[in-house]
C-alpha positions in Angstrom: -32.0 7.7 -8.0 -33.2 4.1 -8.0 -34.9 2.8 -11.1 -36.5 0.0 -9.1 -34.9 -2.5 -11.5 -31.6 -3.1 -9.7 -30.6 -6.7 -8.8 -30.4 -7.9 -5.2 -27.1 -6.8 -3.6 -26.7 -3.8 -5.8 -26.5 -0.3 -4.4 -27.8 2.8 -6.2 -26.4 6.1 -5.1 -26.7 9.5 -6.8 -28.0 7.9 -10.0 -25.2 5.3 -10.3 -25.7 1.6 -9.9 -22.6 -0.1 -8.4 -22.0 -3.8 -7.6 -21.0 -4.4 -3.9 -17.3 -4.8 -4.7 -17.3 -1.5 -6.6 -19.1 0.3 -3.9 -16.7 -1.1 -1.3 -13.7 0.1 -3.3 -15.3 3.6 -3.6 -15.7 3.8 0.1 -12.2 2.6 0.7 -10.8 5.1 -1.8 -12.6 8.0 0.1 -11.2 6.6 3.4 -7.7 6.5 2.0 -8.0 10.2 1.0 -9.5 11.4 4.2 -7.1 9.5 6.5 -4.3 10.9 4.4 -5.6 14.5 4.8 -6.4 14.4 8.5 -5.2 12.4 11.6 -7.2 9.4 12.7 -9.1 11.2 15.5 -10.3 13.8 13.1 -12.0 11.5 10.6 -15.3 9.8 11.3 -17.2 7.1 9.5 -19.9 9.8 8.9 -17.3 11.9 7.0 -16.4 8.9 4.9 -20.0 8.1 4.2 -20.8 11.7 3.2 -17.9 12.0 0.8 -18.6 8.6 -0.7 -22.3 9.4 -1.1 -23.5 6.5 1.0 -25.3 5.8 4.3 -23.0 5.4 7.3 -24.5 2.0 7.8 -23.0 0.9 4.5 -19.5 1.8 5.7 -20.1 -0.2 8.8 -21.5 -3.1 6.7 -18.4 -3.4 4.6 -15.7 -2.5 7.1 -17.1 -2.7 10.6 -15.8 -0.1 13.0 -13.8 3.1 12.2 -10.7 1.4 13.4 -11.2 -1.6 11.2 -11.7 0.7 8.3 -8.5 2.5 9.1 -6.6 -0.8 9.4 -7.8 -1.7 5.9 -6.6 1.7 4.6 -3.1 1.1 6.1 -3.1 -2.4 4.7 -4.0 -1.4 1.2 -1.5 1.5 1.1 1.4 -0.5 2.3 0.9 -4.0 0.8 2.3 -4.9 -2.6 -0.5 -6.4 -4.7 0.2 -9.6 -6.6 -0.6 -7.8 -9.9 2.5 -5.6 -9.5 4.6 -8.8 -9.7 2.6 -10.3 -12.5 3.3 -7.2 -14.6 7.1 -7.2 -14.1 8.9 -7.7 -17.4 10.4 -11.2 -18.1 14.0 -10.0 -18.4 17.3 -9.9 -16.6 17.6 -8.8 -13.0 18.4 -5.1 -13.8 15.2 -4.9 -15.8 13.1 -6.4 -13.1 14.7 -4.4 -10.4 14.2 -1.2 -12.4 10.5 -2.1 -12.9 9.7 -2.9 -9.3 11.4 0.3 -8.0 9.6 2.3 -10.7 6.3 0.8 -9.6 7.0 1.6 -6.0 7.9 5.2 -6.7 4.8 5.6 -8.9 2.5 4.4 -6.2 4.0 6.4 -3.3 4.1 9.6 -5.4 0.5 9.2 -6.7 -0.8 8.6 -3.1 2.0 10.5 -1.3 -0.2 12.0 1.5 -2.0 8.8 2.2 1.1 6.7 2.0 3.0 9.0 4.4 0.1 8.9 6.8 0.0 5.1 6.7 3.7 4.5 7.3 3.6 6.9 10.3 0.4 5.4 11.6 -1.5 8.7 11.3 -1.9 9.4 14.9 -2.3 5.7 15.8 1.4 5.0 16.4 1.9 2.4 19.1 -1.5 0.8 18.6 -0.9 -3.0 18.5 -3.4 -3.6 15.7 -1.8 -0.9 13.5 1.7 -2.2 14.3 0.6 -5.7 13.3 -0.8 -4.5 10.0 2.3 -2.5 9.2 4.5 -5.5 10.1 2.5 -7.8 7.9 2.7 -5.3 5.0 6.5 -5.2 5.4 6.6 -9.0 5.3 4.6 -9.0 2.1 6.8 -6.3 0.6 9.9 -8.3 1.5 8.5 -11.5 -0.1 7.7 -9.4 -3.2 11.3 -8.1 -3.4 12.6 -11.7 -3.3 10.0 -12.8 -5.9 11.0 -9.9 -8.2 14.6 -10.9 -8.2 13.8 -14.6 -8.7 14.2 -15.8 -5.1 10.6 -16.1 -4.2 10.8 -19.9 -3.8 13.6 -19.8 -1.2 12.4 -20.4 2.3 15.3 -18.7 4.0 14.7 -16.5 7.0 18.1 -14.7 6.6 17.1 -13.7 3.1 13.7 -12.5 4.3 15.4 -10.5 7.0 17.7 -8.9 4.5 14.7 -8.2 2.2 12.8 -6.6 5.1 15.9 -4.4 5.8 15.8 -3.3 2.2 12.1 -2.5 2.4 12.8 -0.3 5.5 15.5 1.5 3.6 13.2 2.0 0.6 10.5 3.4 2.9 12.8 5.9 4.6 14.4 6.9 1.3 11.0 7.7 -0.1 10.3 9.8 2.9 13.5 11.8 2.2 12.0 12.6 -1.2 8.3 13.1 -0.4 8.4 14.5 3.1 11.7 16.2 3.5 12.2 17.1 -0.1 16.0 16.6 0.1 16.2 14.0 -2.7 14.8 13.9 -6.2 12.9 11.0 -7.7 15.8 10.2 -9.9 18.2 10.1 -6.9 15.8 7.8 -5.0 15.5 5.6 -8.1 19.2 5.4 -8.5 19.8 4.6 -4.8 17.1 1.9 -4.6 18.0 0.1 -7.8 21.7 0.2 -7.3 21.4 -1.0 -3.7 19.0 -3.9 -4.6 21.3 -5.0 -7.4 24.3 -4.9 -5.1 22.4 -7.0 -2.5 21.4 -9.5 -5.2 24.8 -9.8 -6.8 27.1 -9.5 -3.7 25.1 -10.3 -0.6 22.5 -12.9 -1.3 25.0 -15.3 -2.9 27.1 -15.3 0.2 24.1 -15.6 2.4 22.9 -18.6 0.4 
């Protein structure tokens, strides 16, 4: 309920006053959940608005069309945020590799349904805009891998290609754990850390 004292730009819904950025994040969080639970055609902006407790017009205001909202969901689920790198320990490569793999597994397990829906395009496979967002997210993830192992300043396309290949392996390995249930988290962690360290110690030096 509005108190009549909110500042311009604020939104008051269900007795809570939220700044625009917070309201946008709330809507996006609901969209992440819904698009994770149901295929793209079965989710409407009306559904998102209802679950977020806002008017549908506010969803359109922040995100535009339903497709633009979905693209943002895919982007946020697949892109490695800068804060993840900033929080890596200042240590030797094994410590940093262990930390970035642990972060990745924490994220995909916490949002497993939404993450799996995002990497499989949730019923939008083949759409050029969705493919573009996924490709961009893979590029960001590859650059993050290089930054995590201390090679973020190397402008080498061969290294980036190898890093993208590792990201692809990490994605499919996580699917073996979360979707097919044939690997445990410990096994996935061992595979991803051991492989990345081997690439760092035996492959990257020769490539450079």
